[in-house]
N, C-alpha and C positions, 0 to 999 in steps of 0.2 A: 486857377486849376486846383490849388491846394490852399486850405485855410488853416495854417499852423498857428496863427495868432489866436483864433477861436478855440482850437484844440488845447493849446497850452493854458489859456485863461481858466479852463475848467479844472486844471490840476496844478494851478500856480502854487498853492500852499505846499503840496508834495514836492514840486520841483525846487522851490526855495529851500526847503529843509534838506533835500538831497545835496544841493550845491553848497549850502552852509556846512554840511557834514564834511565834505571834501576840503573846503577852505580851512576848517578847524584842524585838520590833520596835516595839511600841506602835501598830501600824497597825490601830486598832479600827474605823475607818470608811473604806470603800473600801480601797485598799492592794493588795498583790500577791496575797494569798489570794483575794480576790474576783475579780480578773482571771484567775487560774489556774483557779479553779472554773468560771468562765464558759467558758473555752476547753475544759476537760475535758468539761463537759456538752454543748457543741456537738459535740465529737468523738463522744461517746457516742450522741447522738441523730441525728447525721448532718445537722445543720443548720449554716448558715453563721454565724449571729449569735445570741448569747444575751445578753440584757440582764437583769441581776439587779435585784431590788427588795425592798421590805419584806415583802410577803406576797402570797398568791395573789389576793386581792381587788384589791389595787393593780395587779397584773399585768393583770387584766381591764380595770380602769378606764384604765390607761395605753394599752392597745391600742385602746380605743374613742376616747380622746382623740387618738391618732395618726391615726385615720381622720377626725377632725373631726366625730364624731357629736355631735349636739346637738338643741335644740328643733326640732320638726317632723319629725325623722327617726324611723324605726322599726327595731328590731332584733329579729329572730326568734330565739327560743330556747325552752327548755322550762322549765316550772315544777316538774317532778319532779326536783329537785336541791337542793343547798344554796342558801340565799337569795342569796348574793353574786352569782350569775350574773345574776339578775334585778335585784338591787339596784343594780349598777353602771350598768345601762342607765338606770334611773330617775334616778340621780345626774347623768348627763350632760344631763338634760332631755328625752331621747328617750323614745319609747313602747316598752316591752317587749311584743312580740307573742308570746304564749305559744301553743305548739302541743302536741298530745298526744304521748305516747311509745308505743313498741311494747310490747304487754302481756307479751311474753316476755323480750326483752333489756333492757327498761326505758330504752332510748336513744331519742333524738328520731326521730320518724317522718318520713322524707323526703317522703312523699306530702302530709302536712299542711304541711310547709315550703313545698313548691311552691305549694300552694293559698293560702298566706298572703302571698305576695309582692305588693307594690304598688309604685307609682313612688316611694314614700317609704322603701323598704327600703334601709338603709345597710349592714347586716351580718347575718350568720347566725352564731350561737354554738351549735354542737353540744356536748353534754357527754359525755365518755367516762366513763360512770358505773360505779362499783364495780370498775373495773379492766379493762373491755373497751371497744373503740372503737365509736362510732356508725358507721352505714353510709356510709363515706367515698367509695365508688364513686358512689353516687347523689347524695350531697351535693356532691361536686366537680363532677359533671355540672350540677347546679342552679346552682352558683356560676359556672361557665364560661359556661353558656347565658344567664345573666341579668346577668353582669358584677357580681356581688355578692360581696364578700370574705367569707371564713370566718375566724373566730377560734375555734380549738379550745380548749375548757376541758378541760385535760389534768391537772387537779389530782389525779385519782384513778387515772390509768392510765399514768403515766410508765413507759416500757420496754415497753409493749404494742406489738405489730407487726401491721400490716395487710397481708394478702396478697391484693390485689385484682387488677384487670386489669393489663396490662403497663405502664401508665403510673403505677400507684398501688400501690406496695408500699413499706413503710418504717415508721418508728416513729411512734407517736402524737405529735401536736403539730407535725408537720412537713409536713402536707398543705396546710392553709389558708395564707392570707397571714401569719397569726400563730398561735402556740400559746402558751398560758399554763399555768403550773403553780404549785403551792404546796409549800412545804417545812415545813408544820406538822408537829410532832413525830410524829403518828400516821400520816403519809403513808408510802408505800413508800420514798421517799427523803425522810427528815425530819431537820430539824436539832434543836437544843435550845432553840428559841425560835420565832421566826417568820421566814419568808423566802418569796420567790417569784421567778419569772423569766418573761420573754417570749422566745420563740424565733421566728426568721424567717429566710428566705433573701433578703429584700429589704433591700439596704444602706440605701436611703433611709428605709424604715420603721424600721430598727434605729436610725438616727441620731435620728429623731424620738422614738422611745421613750426613748432614753438622755437626750435633752434634757428631755423632760417629767418623767422621774423625778428630775431634778436641778434642780428649781425653774425649769424652762424655760431653763436655761443651756447653751449650747455653749461659750462663753468666759466665764470667771469674772466674775461681777458684771454680765454683759450678758444680760438676760432678754428673749429675742426672742419667746417664747410664754409663756402662763400654764401653769405646771407644778405639780407637787406635790413633796413631800419623801419619797422612798421608796427606802431603801437597804438592801441586805443587808450586815450588819456582818462584820468580818474573822473573828471567832471562829466565827460560824455558817458562813461560807464554808469555813473550815479543817475544821470538823466534817463538812460536806457532801462535801468532797474525800475524806475517809476513807471515808464511807459509800457514795459513788458507786462506789468500787472493789469494794464488796461487793454492789452492787445486783442483779447477775445472780444471785448466790447467794440473795439475799433473795427474788427472784421465784421461783426454783426451789423454795425452801422453802414459799412460799405455795401454789404450784401443787400440790406434793406433799400439803400439808394439805387442799387443796380436793378432790383425788382421793380421799383417805381419807374425807372427809365424804360425797362422792358415793356411795361404796361402802356406807357405813353407813346412809345415809338414802334411797337411791334407791327402796326398796320401802316406805317409811314412808307409811301412809295419811294423806291430807290434806296432803301435803308435795310441793311441786315444787322440785327442786334447781335451781341456776342453769342457765339455758339459754345456751349459747354461740353467739355470732355466729361462724359457721364461718370467716369470712375474717379474724377478729381473734384474736390470742392473748389470754388473760385473765390479768392479773397479780394479781387477787384482793386489791384494797384492802379490799373487803368480801366475805364469803361470805353471800349474801342468799337466804333461802328465800322462797317464796311459799306461804302457808298457805291452802289452797283450800276449807276446810270451815267457815270463820267462827270458828275457835277461836284465832286469833292472839293476842288479848289474854289469853285464859285460859292459853295455853301460856307466854306471857312471864311471867305471874304465877307459874306453876308453876316455871319455871326460876329465877326470883328466889328462891323459897322453898328451892330446892336449892343456892343459892349460885352459880348460873351466870349470868354477865352476858349480856345481849343488848341490841340497840338497834333502833329503828325509824327507818330512813332512807327516806322522810320522812313524818311523820304529817299534815302540812298542805301540800299542793302550792301553788305560787305563786299560781295563780288564785284560791285561797281565802284568801290571807293578807290581813289587815286593812291592812297597809302599802301594798298595791297595789289597794285597792278603788276608787280613783279611775279606774282604767283600765276598769272595768265589764266584766270578762270574762264571757262566757256560761257559766254554771255547767254547762250540758249539753254543752259542747264537749270535755270532758276525761274520758271514761269510763275510759280505761286508767289515767290518773294517779290518779283518785279510787279506783278499785278497788285499785290497788297500795298506796295510803296506808293502806288498811284490811287489807292482807293480807301485806305484807312483814315479814320479821324477819331481822336480821343476827346471826350467831353470832360468837363469838370467832375472830379471824383475825389471825395474826401469825407472825413468823419462828421463834418459840420453841415454837409449838404442837406437842404430841407426841401420839402415838397413844393413850396412856392417857387423857389429858385429853379427846380427841375421843370415845373410847369412852364415857366418863362422860356427856358432853354428848348424844351421839346416843342412848345408851340411855335417858336420861331423856325425851328427845323421843319416842322410839318408844313407850315405855311409856305416856306420857300420851295420845298420839294414837290408840292402838289401843283405848282405853277407849270 
């Protein structure tokens, strides 16, 4: 699904130099590499403040803690995503209020968000899924009209650009009060371990996030709030500094691979290629088909037999997960999420993907689906 070995081989000299730089200073926790990476990511995304942390899940939790989310509060999000988005809400003691997604773009449906707002709603977390942004024009209208902050889950779409109305154009993760992201190795901007970050234009929120991520300390050994221990280490920051310089090229490579898949599979029976949200660029963290004739599982088995990897993101939506059963979600309220969990299939997508590989993958899909 991902060729990190091939990607790293092309920049091995740069990576070696970066890691040697950290080892020469011994600054393995915090240190100058972390500070420089935060500054460079802020410049890349066009946001004022970047607070690095241990992983993308911590980033979401820190963002919620900075807002004071807790017992009795509600946070609106989607269950058609990785579990962490819902999990962190439950960890604060708040109630994750799950709404359905758009059946074509797979991102949170603003109409359902608006209908789910109550006087206990403390935040909205849209997920920029598979590489493209949720409808930020409508979501920001909802946020402003109701005074409810947005935390963008941007783990899968860093570098995507929204071209909305005159007030709302820019990079993913920079529209809401906060944006969070993950640097898990398979992400478009990935390190060689774990890492995450929070982005914000609000200086007070940035200070709160920094404090929470550092055991609640603003001054050493003075703990003014309850925090957590969540840090990006120096080696990972140095690696990310190298890869950030290549991120635009990585996005170009993914978009080129997606265009080739489109051309190869557009006429394939029973297959819907990814639908683009026309106001968002798509950076293709995943290339996800929708199999419309009920043969998804059979197709996946066939691809496995041919030595072709694939993945299902996500086979069990949040409202159906045992971990969240206490919230008693209405099983009939998520028709799009349920339908997608039975029909989506993600194909190999990475910066090293070439046309010959894609011809093989697409040819096997086409031959199977026309039978």
